[in-house]
Residue, then its C-alpha position, 0 to 999 in steps of 0.5 A: m500500500n502506498r501513501a495515496e492508497l493509505v489516504a484513500k482508505i482512511a478517508e473512506e473509513t473516517q468520512m473525511t476528504q482525501k485532502q484533509v486526510d493527506t494534510m493530517l498524515a503529512s502533519f503526523i509524519e512531520v511531528v514524528k520525524n522532528s521528535v525522533k530527530a530531537g531524540e524523543k521516543v514517540t509511542l503509540t500504544g498498541f501500534g509501536t514506538f519510533e526512536k533514534r538509534h545510534r550505530k557504532e563505526r564499523e568495518g565494511r567491504n566495497p561490493q565492487n572490489g572487496q576492499k575494506i572500508q570504514i563505515p562512520a557512526c551515525d544515528v538511524p530511525g528505529f521502529s519497535p512494533g507494539k504487542q497488539f500490532k504483533e498479535a494482529v500480524n501473527s493471527 
């Protein structure tokens, strides 16, 4: 499902216009993105938690020639699904 399909599905279920849903979804994404960037966890009970995770510097290999390279440390976004979400997927 892509963004347009998600917006259409939510609009159908909530009786809102697709434009209203798209605006709401864009706001949600922006708030989550800015919060995680600031180091805050965003927890949606029953769905999951978005958070910033730190990756240490590590050694990797260039796939073209096999040469060793150093991959620098960085922060990446992470998502941990909630219990209800896991159960819904596994049922």
